MMTF fields as JSON, N, C-alpha, C and O atoms, coordinates in Angstrom:
{
  "mmtfVersion": "1.0.0",
  "mmtfProducer": "UNKNOWN",
  "numBonds": 503,
  "numAtoms": 504,
  "numGroups": 126,
  "numChains": 1,
  "numModels": 1,
  "chainsPerModel": [1],
  "groupsPerChain": [126],
  "chainIdList": ["A"],
  "bondAtomList": [4, 2, 8, 6, 12, 10, 16, 14, 20, 18, 24, 22, 28, 26, 32, 30, 36, 34, 40, 38, 44, 42, 48, 46, 52, 50, 56, 54, 60, 58, 64, 62, 68, 66, 72, 70, 76, 74, 80, 78, 84, 82, 88, 86, 92, 90, 96, 94, 100, 98, 104, 102, 108, 106, 112, 110, 116, 114, 120, 118, 124, 122, 128, 126, 132, 130, 136, 134, 140, 138, 144, 142, 148, 146, 152, 150, 156, 154, 160, 158, 164, 162, 168, 166, 172, 170, 176, 174, 180, 178, 184, 182, 188, 186, 192, 190, 196, 194, 200, 198, 204, 202, 208, 206, 212, 210, 216, 214, 220, 218, 224, 222, 228, 226, 232, 230, 236, 234, 240, 238, 244, 242, 248, 246, 252, 250, 256, 254, 260, 258, 264, 262, 268, 266, 272, 270, 276, 274, 280, 278, 284, 282, 288, 286, 292, 290, 296, 294, 300, 298, 304, 302, 308, 306, 312, 310, 316, 314, 320, 318, 324, 322, 328, 326, 332, 330, 336, 334, 340, 338, 344, 342, 348, 346, 352, 350, 356, 354, 360, 358, 364, 362, 368, 366, 372, 370, 376, 374, 380, 378, 384, 382, 388, 386, 392, 390, 396, 394, 400, 398, 404, 402, 408, 406, 412, 410, 416, 414, 420, 418, 424, 422, 428, 426, 432, 430, 436, 434, 440, 438, 444, 442, 448, 446, 452, 450, 456, 454, 460, 458, 464, 462, 468, 466, 472, 470, 476, 474, 480, 478, 484, 482, 488, 486, 492, 490, 496, 494, 500, 498],
  "bondOrderList": [1, 1, 1, 1, 1, 1, 1, 1, 1, 1, 1, 1, 1, 1, 1, 1, 1, 1, 1, 1, 1, 1, 1, 1, 1, 1, 1, 1, 1, 1, 1, 1, 1, 1, 1, 1, 1, 1, 1, 1, 1, 1, 1, 1, 1, 1, 1, 1, 1, 1, 1, 1, 1, 1, 1, 1, 1, 1, 1, 1, 1, 1, 1, 1, 1, 1, 1, 1, 1, 1, 1, 1, 1, 1, 1, 1, 1, 1, 1, 1, 1, 1, 1, 1, 1, 1, 1, 1, 1, 1, 1, 1, 1, 1, 1, 1, 1, 1, 1, 1, 1, 1, 1, 1, 1, 1, 1, 1, 1, 1, 1, 1, 1, 1, 1, 1, 1, 1, 1, 1, 1, 1, 1, 1, 1],
  "groupList": [{"groupName": "MET", "atomNameList": ["N", "CA", "C", "O"], "elementList": ["N", "C", "C", "O"], "formalChargeList": [0, 0, 0, 0], "bondAtomList": [1, 0, 2, 1, 3, 2], "bondOrderList": [1, 1, 2], "singleLetterCode": "M", "chemCompType": "L-PEPTIDE LINKING"}, {"groupName": "SER", "atomNameList": ["N", "CA", "C", "O"], "elementList": ["N", "C", "C", "O"], "formalChargeList": [0, 0, 0, 0], "bondAtomList": [1, 0, 2, 1, 3, 2], "bondOrderList": [1, 1, 2], "singleLetterCode": "S", "chemCompType": "L-PEPTIDE LINKING"}, {"groupName": "LYS", "atomNameList": ["N", "CA", "C", "O"], "elementList": ["N", "C", "C", "O"], "formalChargeList": [0, 0, 0, 0], "bondAtomList": [1, 0, 2, 1, 3, 2], "bondOrderList": [1, 1, 2], "singleLetterCode": "K", "chemCompType": "L-PEPTIDE LINKING"}, {"groupName": "ILE", "atomNameList": ["N", "CA", "C", "O"], "elementList": ["N", "C", "C", "O"], "formalChargeList": [0, 0, 0, 0], "bondAtomList": [1, 0, 2, 1, 3, 2], "bondOrderList": [1, 1, 2], "singleLetterCode": "I", "chemCompType": "L-PEPTIDE LINKING"}, {"groupName": "GLU", "atomNameList": ["N", "CA", "C", "O"], "elementList": ["N", "C", "C", "O"], "formalChargeList": [0, 0, 0, 0], "bondAtomList": [1, 0, 2, 1, 3, 2], "bondOrderList": [1, 1, 2], "singleLetterCode": "E", "chemCompType": "L-PEPTIDE LINKING"}, {"groupName": "GLY", "atomNameList": ["N", "CA", "C", "O"], "elementList": ["N", "C", "C", "O"], "formalChargeList": [0, 0, 0, 0], "bondAtomList": [1, 0, 2, 1, 3, 2], "bondOrderList": [1, 1, 2], "singleLetterCode": "G", "chemCompType": "PEPTIDE LINKING"}, {"groupName": "LEU", "atomNameList": ["N", "CA", "C", "O"], "elementList": ["N", "C", "C", "O"], "formalChargeList": [0, 0, 0, 0], "bondAtomList": [1, 0, 2, 1, 3, 2], "bondOrderList": [1, 1, 2], "singleLetterCode": "L", "chemCompType": "L-PEPTIDE LINKING"}, {"groupName": "PHE", "atomNameList": ["N", "CA", "C", "O"], "elementList": ["N", "C", "C", "O"], "formalChargeList": [0, 0, 0, 0], "bondAtomList": [1, 0, 2, 1, 3, 2], "bondOrderList": [1, 1, 2], "singleLetterCode": "F", "chemCompType": "L-PEPTIDE LINKING"}, {"groupName": "TYR", "atomNameList": ["N", "CA", "C", "O"], "elementList": ["N", "C", "C", "O"], "formalChargeList": [0, 0, 0, 0], "bondAtomList": [1, 0, 2, 1, 3, 2], "bondOrderList": [1, 1, 2], "singleLetterCode": "Y", "chemCompType": "L-PEPTIDE LINKING"}, {"groupName": "ALA", "atomNameList": ["N", "CA", "C", "O"], "elementList": ["N", "C", "C", "O"], "formalChargeList": [0, 0, 0, 0], "bondAtomList": [1, 0, 2, 1, 3, 2], "bondOrderList": [1, 1, 2], "singleLetterCode": "A", "chemCompType": "L-PEPTIDE LINKING"}, {"groupName": "HIS", "atomNameList": ["N", "CA", "C", "O"], "elementList": ["N", "C", "C", "O"], "formalChargeList": [0, 0, 0, 0], "bondAtomList": [1, 0, 2, 1, 3, 2], "bondOrderList": [1, 1, 2], "singleLetterCode": "H", "chemCompType": "L-PEPTIDE LINKING"}, {"groupName": "VAL", "atomNameList": ["N", "CA", "C", "O"], "elementList": ["N", "C", "C", "O"], "formalChargeList": [0, 0, 0, 0], "bondAtomList": [1, 0, 2, 1, 3, 2], "bondOrderList": [1, 1, 2], "singleLetterCode": "V", "chemCompType": "L-PEPTIDE LINKING"}, {"groupName": "ARG", "atomNameList": ["N", "CA", "C", "O"], "elementList": ["N", "C", "C", "O"], "formalChargeList": [0, 0, 0, 0], "bondAtomList": [1, 0, 2, 1, 3, 2], "bondOrderList": [1, 1, 2], "singleLetterCode": "R", "chemCompType": "L-PEPTIDE LINKING"}, {"groupName": "THR", "atomNameList": ["N", "CA", "C", "O"], "elementList": ["N", "C", "C", "O"], "formalChargeList": [0, 0, 0, 0], "bondAtomList": [1, 0, 2, 1, 3, 2], "bondOrderList": [1, 1, 2], "singleLetterCode": "T", "chemCompType": "L-PEPTIDE LINKING"}, {"groupName": "ASP", "atomNameList": ["N", "CA", "C", "O"], "elementList": ["N", "C", "C", "O"], "formalChargeList": [0, 0, 0, 0], "bondAtomList": [1, 0, 2, 1, 3, 2], "bondOrderList": [1, 1, 2], "singleLetterCode": "D", "chemCompType": "L-PEPTIDE LINKING"}, {"groupName": "GLN", "atomNameList": ["N", "CA", "C", "O"], "elementList": ["N", "C", "C", "O"], "formalChargeList": [0, 0, 0, 0], "bondAtomList": [1, 0, 2, 1, 3, 2], "bondOrderList": [1, 1, 2], "singleLetterCode": "Q", "chemCompType": "L-PEPTIDE LINKING"}, {"groupName": "ASN", "atomNameList": ["N", "CA", "C", "O"], "elementList": ["N", "C", "C", "O"], "formalChargeList": [0, 0, 0, 0], "bondAtomList": [1, 0, 2, 1, 3, 2], "bondOrderList": [1, 1, 2], "singleLetterCode": "N", "chemCompType": "L-PEPTIDE LINKING"}, {"groupName": "PRO", "atomNameList": ["N", "CA", "C", "O"], "elementList": ["N", "C", "C", "O"], "formalChargeList": [0, 0, 0, 0], "bondAtomList": [1, 0, 2, 1, 3, 2], "bondOrderList": [1, 1, 2], "singleLetterCode": "P", "chemCompType": "L-PEPTIDE LINKING"}, {"groupName": "TRP", "atomNameList": ["N", "CA", "C", "O"], "elementList": ["N", "C", "C", "O"], "formalChargeList": [0, 0, 0, 0], "bondAtomList": [1, 0, 2, 1, 3, 2], "bondOrderList": [1, 1, 2], "singleLetterCode": "W", "chemCompType": "L-PEPTIDE LINKING"}],
  "groupTypeList": [0, 1, 2, 3, 3, 4, 5, 6, 7, 8, 9, 4, 1, 10, 4, 8, 11, 12, 11, 4, 5, 4, 8, 5, 8, 11, 5, 3, 13, 14, 8, 9, 15, 10, 4, 6, 5, 16, 11, 11, 8, 11, 14, 0, 17, 4, 11, 14, 14, 4, 11, 13, 9, 5, 4, 14, 7, 5, 9, 11, 4, 1, 11, 2, 9, 9, 1, 14, 6, 3, 1, 17, 11, 1, 5, 11, 11, 11, 4, 11, 16, 4, 9, 6, 16, 14, 16, 17, 4, 6, 11, 16, 1, 14, 17, 8, 4, 16, 18, 3, 3, 2, 11, 15, 6, 9, 14, 9, 9, 4, 13, 9, 16, 6, 0, 14, 9, 14, 9, 8, 2, 9, 6, 3, 16, 4],
  "groupIdList": [1, 2, 3, 4, 5, 6, 7, 8, 9, 10, 11, 12, 13, 14, 15, 16, 17, 18, 19, 20, 21, 22, 23, 24, 25, 26, 27, 28, 29, 30, 31, 32, 33, 34, 35, 36, 37, 38, 39, 40, 41, 42, 43, 44, 45, 46, 47, 48, 49, 50, 51, 52, 53, 54, 55, 56, 57, 58, 59, 60, 61, 62, 63, 64, 65, 66, 67, 68, 69, 70, 71, 72, 73, 74, 75, 76, 77, 78, 79, 80, 81, 82, 83, 84, 85, 86, 87, 88, 89, 90, 91, 92, 93, 94, 95, 96, 97, 98, 99, 100, 101, 102, 103, 104, 105, 106, 107, 108, 109, 110, 111, 112, 113, 114, 115, 116, 117, 118, 119, 120, 121, 122, 123, 124, 125, 126],
  "secStructList": [7, 7, 7, 7, 7, 6, 6, 7, 3, 3, 7, 6, 6, 1, 3, 3, 3, 3, 3, 3, 6, 6, 3, 3, 3, 3, 3, 3, 7, 2, 2, 2, 2, 2, 2, 2, 7, 1, 3, 3, 3, 3, 3, 7, 7, 7, 6, 6, 7, 3, 3, 7, 6, 6, 1, 3, 3, 3, 3, 3, 3, 3, 1, 1, 7, 3, 3, 3, 3, 3, 7, 1, 1, 7, 3, 3, 3, 3, 3, 3, 7, 6, 2, 2, 2, 2, 7, 6, 6, 2, 2, 2, 2, 7, 6, 6, 6, 1, 7, 1, 3, 3, 3, 3, 3, 1, 7, 4, 4, 4, 4, 4, 4, 1, 5, 7, 2, 2, 2, 2, 2, 2, 2, 2, 6, 7],
  "xCoordList": [6.831, 6.692, 5.214, 4.479, 4.786, 3.385, 3.054, 3.86, 1.849, 1.354, 0.888, 0.102, 1.385, 1.004, 0.568, 1.287, -0.602, -1.172, -1.02, -1.379, -0.48, -0.368, -1.775, -2.715, -1.903, -3.174, -4.102, -5.13, -3.745, -4.522, -3.864, -2.713, -4.603, -4.074, -4.001, -4.936, -2.878, -2.605, -2.46, -1.894, -2.989, -2.851, -1.748, -1.465, -1.125, -0.085, -0.629, 0.128, -1.949, -2.59, -2.917, -3.576, -2.454, -2.538, -3.922, -4.271, -4.706, -5.912, -5.611, -4.689, -6.402, -6.267, -7.628, -8.66, -7.614, -8.846, -8.579, -7.58, -9.503, -9.491, -10.604, -11.781, -10.229, -11.202, -11.723, -10.954, -13.044, -13.72, -14.811, -15.886, -14.52, -15.488, -15.692, -14.733, -16.955, -17.26, -17.247, -17.624, -16.813, -16.818, -15.412, -14.497, -15.264, -14.013, -14.295, -15.211, -13.5, -13.585, -12.466, -11.291, -12.824, -11.874, -11.685, -12.649, -10.427, -10.12, -8.779, -8.19, -8.295, -6.969, -5.982, -6.351, -4.741, -3.709, -3.284, -3.583, -2.594, -2.049, -1.096, -1.096, -0.29, 0.632, -0.155, 0.221, -1.25, -2.053, -2.649, -2.622, -3.19, -3.804, -2.747, -3.024, -1.518, -0.425, -0.075, 0.113, 0.011, 0.359, -0.706, -0.382, -1.971, -3.067, -3.159, -3.489, -2.874, -3.077, -4.51, -5.157, -4.997, -6.315, -7.431, -7.677, -8.106, -9.197, -10.435, -10.848, -11.026, -12.204, -13.46, -14.566, -13.297, -14.465, -14.114, -13.02, -15.07, -14.911, -16.116, -17.253, -15.863, -16.916, -17.014, -16.067, -18.194, -18.377, -19.494, -20.39, -19.435, -20.518, -21.774, -21.767, -22.826, -24.082, -24.072, -23.377, -24.855, -25.073, -25.695, -26.526, -25.3, -25.716, -24.95, -25.14, -24.083, -23.216, -22.187, -21.785, -21.766, -20.7, -19.369, -19.277, -18.34, -16.983, -16.147, -16.401, -15.148, -14.285, -12.842, -12.393, -12.122, -10.705, -9.968, -10.093, -9.196, -8.403, -9.132, -8.544, -10.426, -11.196, -11.61, -11.75, -11.805, -12.137, -13.59, -14.474, -13.798, -15.136, -15.515, -16.594, -14.642, -14.912, -13.646, -12.719, -13.623, -12.461, -12.343, -13.316, -11.121, -10.852, -10.268, -9.329, -10.838, -10.327, -9.753, -10.315, -8.602, -7.966, -7.722, -8.031, -7.171, -6.855, -5.76, -5.635, -4.958, -3.847, -4.177, -3.682, -5.018, -5.179, -6.461, -7.105, -6.81, -7.892, -7.29, -6.408, -7.768, -7.23, -8.364, -9.239, -8.339, -9.327, -9.106, -7.976, -10.193, -10.131, -10.232, -11.184, -9.26, -9.21, -9.525, -8.859, -10.526, -10.912, -9.872, -9.471, -9.439, -8.495, -9.176, -8.509, -10.508, -11.273, -12.559, -12.973, -13.176, -14.463, -15.578, -15.384, -16.749, -17.896, -19.001, -19.005, -19.946, -21.093, -20.98, -20.726, -21.171, -21.123, -22.338, -23.479, -22.088, -23.185, -23.336, -24.358, -22.306, -22.369, -21.331, -20.248, -21.674, -20.701, -20.545, -21.465, -19.39, -19.134, -19.773, -19.148, -21.04, -21.823, -21.16, -21.345, -20.391, -19.735, -18.831, -18.601, -18.312, -17.394, -18.109, -17.466, -19.438, -20.177, -20.058, -19.835, -20.204, -20.137, -18.741, -18.4, -17.93, -16.594, -15.538, -14.965, -15.276, -14.293, -12.906, -12.103, -12.626, -11.304, -11.051, -9.922, -12.079, -11.871, -10.846, -10.131, -10.776, -9.792, -8.379, -7.498, -8.156, -6.836, -6.528, -5.377, -7.538, -7.278, -6.92, -6.008, -7.616, -7.291, -7.903, -9.057, -7.13, -7.679, -8.055, -8.858, -7.479, -7.799, -9.087, -9.816, -9.362, -10.618, -11.755, -12.891, -11.432, -12.432, -12.363, -11.973, -12.757, -12.838, -13.851, -14.616, -13.856, -14.734, -15.945, -17.077, -15.718, -16.842, -16.663, -15.544, -17.792, -17.814, -18.396, -19.471, -17.667, -18.012, -18.256, -17.499, -19.316, -19.476, -18.594, -18.835, -17.565, -16.536, -17.08, -17.794, -16.732, -17.096, -16.187, -16.627, -14.902, -13.923, -12.781, -11.898, -12.802, -11.791, -10.379, -9.407, -10.253, -8.939, -8.254, -7.046, -9.006, -8.401, -7.335, -6.438, -7.432, -6.446, -5.04, -4.059, -4.929, -3.614, -2.876, -1.653, -3.616, -3.008, -2.529, -1.946, -2.772, -2.42, -1.177, -0.696, -0.663, 0.547, 0.198, -0.843, 1.095, 0.968, 1.682, 2.237, 1.667, 2.234, 3.71, 4.126, 4.5, 5.929, 6.175, 7.032, 5.423, 5.591, 5.161, 5.797, 4.086, 3.63, 4.653, 4.918, 5.217, 6.248, 7.422, 7.955, 7.821, 8.924, 8.557, 9.397, 7.305, 6.847, 6.961, 7.498, 6.467, 6.449, 7.816, 8.031, 8.721, 10.068, 11.057, 12.244, 10.562, 11.451, 11.974, 12.735],
  "yCoordList": [-132.037, -133.322, -133.669, -133.668, -133.957, -134.274, -135.695, -136.615, -135.846, -137.157, -137.91, -137.396, -139.127, -140.002, -141.327, -141.919, -141.778, -142.983, -144.18, -144.123, -145.267, -146.524, -147.037, -146.848, -147.683, -148.3, -147.402, -147.856, -146.131, -145.236, -145.191, -145.596, -144.697, -144.519, -143.028, -142.29, -142.578, -141.155, -140.782, -141.53, -139.597, -139.063, -138.01, -137.395, -137.801, -136.776, -135.39, -134.486, -135.215, -133.91, -133.721, -132.751, -134.654, -134.565, -134.847, -134.344, -135.657, -136.21, -137.65, -138.274, -138.162, -139.564, -140.233, -139.565, -141.554, -142.328, -143.465, -144.178, -143.607, -144.73, -145.662, -145.301, -146.872, -147.829, -148.698, -149.295, -148.755, -149.638, -150.368, -149.821, -151.611, -152.384, -151.76, -151.537, -151.473, -150.89, -149.359, -148.717, -148.782, -147.334, -146.772, -147.451, -145.523, -144.805, -143.466, -142.748, -143.137, -141.833, -140.972, -141.323, -139.845, -139.002, -137.695, -137.069, -137.295, -136.018, -135.523, -136.085, -134.45, -133.94, -134.412, -134.673, -134.513, -135.012, -133.945, -132.76, -134.394, -133.495, -132.494, -131.311, -132.978, -132.097, -130.987, -129.816, -131.364, -130.383, -129.329, -128.14, -129.755, -128.767, -127.832, -126.656, -128.355, -127.491, -126.447, -125.273, -126.879, -125.972, -124.898, -123.746, -125.273, -124.329, -123.313, -122.15, -123.741, -122.866, -123.003, -124.027, -121.977, -122.051, -122.169, -121.241, -123.323, -123.572, -122.807, -122.894, -122.048, -121.242, -121.7, -121.273, -122.572, -123.027, -124.31, -124.452, -125.242, -126.467, -126.586, -126.69, -126.57, -126.727, -128.208, -128.814, -128.79, -130.237, -130.512, -129.688, -131.663, -132.047, -132.422, -132.425, -132.73, -133.179, -134.703, -135.378, -135.231, -136.676, -137.103, -136.386, -138.25, -138.832, -138.275, -138.755, -137.266, -136.811, -137.896, -138.641, -137.976, -138.901, -138.166, -137.016, -138.848, -138.309, -139.262, -140.465, -138.693, -139.473, -139.291, -138.173, -140.392, -140.336, -139.354, -139.4, -138.463, -137.504, -136.226, -135.328, -136.13, -134.924, -134.219, -134.849, -132.899, -132.154, -132.389, -132.612, -132.328, -132.517, -131.421, -131.459, -130.455, -129.374, -128.57, -128.621, -127.814, -126.98, -126.744, -126.832, -126.444, -126.044, -124.642, -124.382, -123.736, -122.375, -122.097, -122.477, -121.415, -121.031, -119.527, -118.862, -119.007, -117.578, -117.247, -116.096, -118.252, -118.035, -118.36, -117.705, -119.379, -119.893, -120.704, -121.051, -120.994, -121.933, -123.063, -122.839, -124.261, -125.418, -126.343, -126.668, -126.765, -127.744, -129.062, -129.425, -129.773, -131.13, -132.084, -132.016, -132.969, -133.929, -135.312, -135.77, -135.964, -137.262, -138.335, -138.479, -139.085, -140.171, -141.428, -142.324, -141.488, -142.661, -142.218, -141.064, -143.148, -142.89, -143.551, -144.58, -142.93, -143.516, -142.498, -141.429, -142.856, -142.016, -141.532, -142.316, -140.233, -139.653, -140.138, -139.901, -140.815, -141.297, -140.466, -140.538, -139.674, -138.823, -137.711, -137.922, -136.533, -135.448, -135.166, -135.395, -134.675, -134.381, -133.039, -131.987, -133.093, -131.884, -130.985, -129.768, -131.567, -130.778, -129.706, -128.67, -129.954, -128.997, -127.738, -126.715, -127.806, -126.609, -125.509, -124.349, -125.859, -124.877, -124.743, -123.705, -125.792, -125.808, -126.322, -127.39, -125.572, -126.054, -126.252, -127.023, -125.551, -125.656, -127.035, -127.335, -127.882, -129.262, -129.98, -130.865, -129.595, -130.181, -129.927, -130.771, -128.763, -128.439, -129.242, -129.618, -129.513, -130.193, -131.659, -132.169, -132.345, -133.739, -134.088, -134.512, -133.912, -134.145, -135.607, -135.887, -136.529, -137.942, -138.343, -139.214, -137.724, -137.959, -137.203, -137.673, -136.039, -135.163, -135.244, -134.295, -136.409, -136.641, -135.673, -135.037, -135.561, -134.602, -135.294, -134.853, -136.376, -137.119, -138.616, -139.119, -139.318, -140.784, -141.212, -140.763, -142.09, -142.497, -143.999, -144.777, -144.404, -145.825, -146.05, -145.494, -146.881, -147.054, -147.727, -148.728, -147.161, -147.77, -148.963, -149.976, -148.829, -149.875, -149.755, -148.911, -150.595, -150.534, -150.734, -150.318, -151.362, -151.595, -150.285, -150.274, -149.185, -147.884, -147.488, -146.703, -148.025, -147.667, -148.105, -147.606, -149.023, -149.454, -148.295, -148.335, -147.265, -146.099, -145.055, -144.041, -145.299, -144.34, -144.796, -145.912, -143.932, -144.239, -144.815, -144.504, -145.662, -146.095, -145.064, -144.09, -145.281, -144.303, -144.016, -142.859, -145.042, -144.834, -144.008, -143.124, -144.301, -143.553, -142.097, -141.186, -141.877, -140.505, -139.733, -138.557, -140.417, -139.796, -139.361, -138.265, -140.201, -139.86, -138.649, -137.784, -138.588, -137.468, -136.141, -135.175, -136.085, -134.799, -134.43, -133.291, -135.378, -135.084, -134.765, -134.565, -134.714, -134.415, -133.0, -132.573],
  "zCoordList": [59.781, 59.091, 58.946, 59.933, 57.757, 57.501, 57.925, 57.784, 58.445, 58.852, 57.602, 56.806, 57.452, 56.329, 56.939, 57.744, 56.551, 57.159, 56.231, 55.055, 56.78, 56.036, 55.698, 56.469, 54.543, 54.176, 53.377, 52.876, 53.255, 52.403, 51.031, 50.869, 50.05, 48.702, 48.433, 48.742, 47.851, 47.683, 46.218, 45.421, 45.877, 44.517, 44.508, 45.537, 43.347, 43.219, 43.514, 43.869, 43.368, 43.619, 45.106, 45.479, 45.954, 47.415, 47.995, 49.063, 47.279, 47.87, 48.261, 47.735, 49.19, 49.582, 49.463, 49.395, 49.439, 49.563, 50.547, 50.454, 51.486, 52.428, 51.988, 52.033, 51.56, 51.041, 52.174, 52.928, 52.276, 53.233, 52.468, 52.22, 52.097, 51.314, 49.952, 49.213, 49.615, 48.308, 48.33, 47.35, 49.447, 49.601, 49.749, 50.214, 49.345, 49.537, 50.187, 49.786, 51.195, 51.85, 51.281, 51.393, 50.672, 49.963, 50.72, 51.159, 50.865, 51.506, 51.022, 50.099, 51.662, 51.328, 52.391, 53.537, 51.989, 52.891, 53.903, 53.749, 54.919, 55.923, 55.271, 55.611, 54.338, 53.602, 52.901, 52.966, 52.228, 51.478, 52.4, 52.08, 53.55, 54.433, 55.023, 55.256, 55.27, 55.743, 54.69, 55.011, 53.425, 52.332, 52.129, 51.839, 52.28, 52.088, 53.217, 52.983, 54.423, 55.576, 56.085, 55.868, 56.756, 57.388, 56.358, 55.588, 56.349, 55.406, 55.86, 57.016, 54.915, 55.241, 54.501, 54.835, 53.493, 52.737, 51.991, 51.445, 51.981, 51.202, 50.281, 50.743, 48.979, 47.972, 47.646, 47.145, 47.942, 47.761, 46.757, 46.574, 46.117, 45.209, 46.012, 47.243, 45.294, 45.915, 46.002, 45.242, 46.942, 47.0, 45.671, 45.114, 45.17, 43.886, 42.686, 41.569, 42.892, 41.803, 41.514, 42.408, 40.254, 39.902, 39.904, 39.474, 40.396, 40.333, 39.483, 39.432, 38.822, 37.937, 38.361, 38.614, 38.438, 38.816, 37.908, 36.685, 38.539, 37.788, 37.421, 36.818, 37.782, 37.471, 38.75, 39.799, 38.659, 39.871, 40.286, 39.458, 41.605, 42.152, 43.134, 43.725, 43.309, 44.247, 44.447, 43.638, 45.557, 45.838, 47.338, 48.087, 47.744, 49.117, 49.052, 48.3, 49.855, 49.887, 51.265, 52.292, 51.25, 52.504, 52.467, 51.479, 53.542, 53.563, 52.55, 52.132, 52.147, 51.216, 49.762, 48.846, 49.556, 48.192, 48.06, 49.051, 46.824, 46.537, 45.715, 44.886, 45.947, 45.245, 44.835, 45.638, 43.572, 43.117, 43.827, 44.155, 44.061, 44.597, 43.419, 42.643, 43.282, 42.184, 42.756, 43.684, 42.207, 42.743, 42.415, 41.26, 43.425, 43.165, 42.616, 42.097, 42.733, 42.295, 41.596, 41.704, 40.883, 40.233, 41.026, 41.672, 40.959, 41.64, 41.836, 41.226, 42.708, 43.006, 44.443, 45.358, 44.631, 45.973, 46.767, 46.369, 47.886, 48.729, 50.0, 50.682, 50.31, 51.486, 51.351, 50.807, 51.851, 51.972, 53.458, 54.244, 53.831, 55.243, 55.576, 55.44, 56.019, 56.305, 57.34, 57.309, 58.256, 59.303, 58.712, 59.337, 57.499, 56.874, 56.378, 56.143, 56.218, 55.805, 56.847, 56.502, 58.111, 59.192, 59.777, 60.344, 59.643, 60.25, 59.269, 59.484, 58.197, 57.209, 57.804, 57.279, 58.907, 59.539, 60.137, 60.525, 60.22, 60.681, 59.808, 60.28, 58.528, 57.616, 58.137, 57.973, 58.768, 59.31, 60.564, 60.783, 61.397, 62.669, 62.453, 63.104, 61.555, 61.221, 59.87, 59.801, 58.788, 57.453, 57.183, 56.293, 57.942, 57.708, 58.421, 57.946, 59.534, 60.249, 59.559, 59.514, 59.029, 58.413, 56.894, 56.213, 56.385, 54.943, 54.334, 55.059, 53.016, 52.338, 51.73, 51.93, 50.988, 50.404, 50.602, 50.703, 50.657, 50.678, 49.335, 48.936, 48.645, 47.288, 47.24, 47.821, 46.544, 46.221, 45.0, 43.929, 45.185, 44.16, 42.907, 42.982, 41.75, 40.472, 40.189, 39.646, 40.566, 40.295, 41.304, 41.153, 42.323, 43.381, 42.827, 43.459, 41.661, 41.059, 40.656, 40.42, 40.575, 40.252, 41.272, 40.963, 42.479, 43.5, 43.1, 43.653, 42.155, 41.665, 40.988, 40.849, 40.566, 39.909, 40.916, 40.531, 42.198, 43.242, 43.987, 43.786, 44.845, 45.61, 46.976, 47.555, 47.478, 48.869, 49.74, 49.231, 51.045, 51.98, 51.693, 51.73, 51.41, 51.163, 49.897, 49.883, 48.844, 47.599, 47.793, 47.264, 48.547, 48.788, 49.624, 49.376, 50.611, 51.455, 50.574, 50.751, 49.642, 48.735, 47.873, 47.627, 47.418, 46.586, 47.33, 46.789, 48.553, 49.263, 49.845, 50.26, 49.874, 50.371, 49.259, 49.519, 47.997, 46.864, 46.943, 46.074]
}
């Protein structure tokens, strides 16, 4: 059973965003990391890059597959999780603690286009 956290916003492509004020922490869901298997590389954008909701901003590679990362929100990257450069497997240990990018949100209202925990749970249980 995949861990789903209340209060986060989820995309159908299995990314989440945790909103804190004007910032969003973006990562992949527990379900996504289970499906990928052992993560061996995370391709992240640079600080100051712009991301757009619904467009890719990087990729996660595992021993089984590679998957594009699709941003659930638009904004400017203000921080990348540097720890993932040397330890990409941190995504497997706790994907919610080990977010991938921190974004200054262009429009927090975009989260209305995402799913809450219950809707995401229904999606992955289909």
